[in-house]
C-alpha positions, 0 to 999 in steps of 0.5 A, spaced: 500 499 500 502 506 497 501 512 502 499 519 499 503 525 502 500 531 504 501 538 503 507 538 509 510 532 506 508 527 512 504 521 510 497 523 509 496 515 513 500 517 518 495 521 523 497 524 528 501 518 532 508 524 533 503 529 536 499 525 541 506 521 542 509 527 545 503 529 549 503 524 552 510 524 554 507 532 557 504 527 562 508 526 569 510 519 570 506 513 574 510 511 580 508 504 584 502 506 589 500 513 586 495 509 581 489 511 585 492 519 586 494 520 578 486 518 576 484 523 581 489 528 579 487 526 571 480 527 572 480 533 575 485 536 570 480 534 565 475 538 568 480 544 569 478 549 563 486 548 562 485 540 560 478 541 556 481 547 552 488 542 550 482 536 549 479 541 544 485 543 540 487 534 541 479 533 538 480 539 533 486 536 529 483 528 529 477 532 526 481 536 521 486 530 519 480 526 518 477 531 513 484 532 509 484 524 509 476 523 507 478 529 501 484 525 500 480 519 498 475 523 494 480 525 490 483 519 488 477 515 488 475 522 483 469 524 488 471 529 488 468 535 484 473 541 486 480 539 487 482 545 491 478 542 497 483 537 498 488 543 499 484 546 503 483 541 507 491 540 509 492 547 510 487 546 516 490 540 517 497 543 518 495 549 522 491 545 527 497 541 528 501 547 529 496 550 533 496 545 538 504 544 538 505 551 539 499 551 545 503 545 548 511 549 547 507 555 551 504 551 556 511 547 557 515 555 558 510 556 563 511 550 567 518 551 566 518 559 569 514 556 575 518 551 576 524 555 577 522 560 581 525 561 588 520 561 593 
């Protein structure tokens, strides 16, 4: 099976695994005996506005990637009337991923500044 190269040069069927793997690296590692505490902490993060913001950004990346993949499929099968839609969908997916990466970088910078503050 061959892969179709997208606008960014990344294989279209690669999805967002690289982004989600990077995001999962940000999460603190769970040590033995802390499973209950980490589950409570993760639930509180999901309920916070910070967690919901990143959750919506990740979902936006997934949605735009799926839209791009669908547009590529429709173009390849000849079902797409306007081929420009593939480029637009690819650009939207690229922008969504870039926004998520920039938000992650800013959050890490803020965390590092707070961590390095003297008390």
